[in-house]
N, C-alpha and C positions, 0 to 999 in steps of 0.2 A: 504494500500496501504505499504510495507515493505521498508527501506531504503538501497540503495545497496551502495554497497561499490565497487567501480572499479577506473582503472587508467584515469585519464584526460585524454580525445582525443580531445576535442573540444569542443564549446556551444553546435552545433547539435546534437554531439553523446550524451551529457549529458541532454537535452531535450529531446531525443527520450527513454532515458533509465530511464527519470525519471518519476514521479506519477503521472503529468499532459499529458494526450495525446493530447496536443499542436493541432497536425497536425490530428486528427479527428476532434475538435474542428475547426480548421479554414475548415476543410473540409464539417461538419455540416452547416456552416453558407452558404455553396451553394447547398445545400437540397432544393428540390423543394415541400412544402407541400403544399395542397390544401385540404381548408374543404368546401364539398358540401352545402348550405345554401338554404332552403326554405324561400323568402320574401314574407309571407303570407301577409301583410300589405301594398304592392305595386302592385299597378293598373297597374304597367307597367309590373312587372315582374311574373305573376299568372301563375303557371302551367310551371314554368323553374327552373331549379336548378342553382343559382350563383356559382361560382367557386370562393373562398376566396382563396389567396395566403396567407399563415402566415407563420412566420419566425419559426425556429425550436427550438429556444431558450426558454426559460421560462419569459414571458415578459406581462404585461398587458393586452395590446391589444389581442395579439396570444391568449394568455388563455382564454380570454372571448370570441373569435369566436368559439376555438376550445369546450369550455365546454358548452357553453350557444347558438352556429350555430345561430347566430347573429351576425348583423356588432356591431362591437363599437361604437355608437353615443349616446350621453347624450341625454335624454328624452326631457330635456328642450331646448339645440340647436335644437332637429329634429321641436320642437313648434315653436320656432324661425326663422328658414329655411323657413318653412310652411309659416309663416305671411309674410315674407320679398318677398317670391315666389308671393304669391296672391296679396300682395300691386305693385309689379312690373310689374304683370300680367294686373291688372287694371288699371295701369297707363299705359302703352304701347297698352290696349285697346283704352282708351279713348285718345290717341294722334294718333291712328290708325296707330302704330307699329307693327310689330311682331319681334321684337328683342328679341333672346332668351335670358332668364334669365342664367346669371354667376356668378361662385360659384369659391370662392378662401380659400383655406386651407393651413393655414401656421403651419408648425409643424405636418405634415398631421400623419406622423408614416406609417401604413398599411393604412389611406385613408378613416376609417369608416364612418367620414361623408359627405367625399367628394362622396362616392360612395353613401350614403345615398341618397344624393340630387339628383345623377345622376340616382337612381334606384327608386325614389319614387315622386319626383315630377314633372316633364314633361320628356317627349322625345328628346327634343330638348335642355336641359339644357349644360350648355359648363362650365366645370369645369378645377380650376388648383389646383394642390395639389404639396407642397412646403414642400419637405423632406430633411434633409442633410444627415440622415443614410444611407448608399448607399443600403445596403441589404434590409432594410424598402420600401426605392424609387423604386428598382427593384421588388419586391414581389408586391405594388402598380400596377406598367406597366404591371406583369403579370397577375393581376387580372381583370386591365381593357381591355388587349386585348383576356384574354379567355371570356370574355364576351362581346364583340364586341362594349367596351365601347372609344376606343383608338381615335376614330375619335373628342372624343366630353372631353375628361378627360387625360390633359396632365398634366406630372409630373416631375417638376424641381427639381433635385436633388443637391439642392443648400442652403446654409445658408443665411439669413436675418441677417443684422446688419445695425445699423446706421451709415451713413456717406455714403459718394459715393466712400469710399476704401474697401478694404478685412476686414478681420478679422487679427487683430494685439494682438500678445501677447506682454506682455511687463514683463519683469523680475523687481521683488522689489529690 
């Protein structure tokens, strides 16, 4: 990109004439990119295509989904979730309860682990994903809706912090 000489005519004109296509970048964040996944190891998702919404930008979770065509959820976590689910199911059975397994992911981003729980553990798993980055929270909501999970997977576009108040920025 060459440096252009022009008369200053305001901030927006300078941005529009510059090398960084800022409006294109902003528009790009609104694009809806859907990656079709085959969740072969899921007993609940056999022979169906899972529609995973990812961000159009270069980030770890979107790149993982696009490149490997799998949910981004660590294997150790998957084993842990299965163990907790099985222990919860055994305890509920012993108590004569039929309460569904509840799952919460804080800092969910695109919700790979939340979606794993909803698609691999049981058809009645209830999940809450907390994600403060609005484009990621929106993509996760679209993934849930596109796959019929919206009734049991809730997304909270919120930040979690210590204390009862909100986030406070202090200048030094």
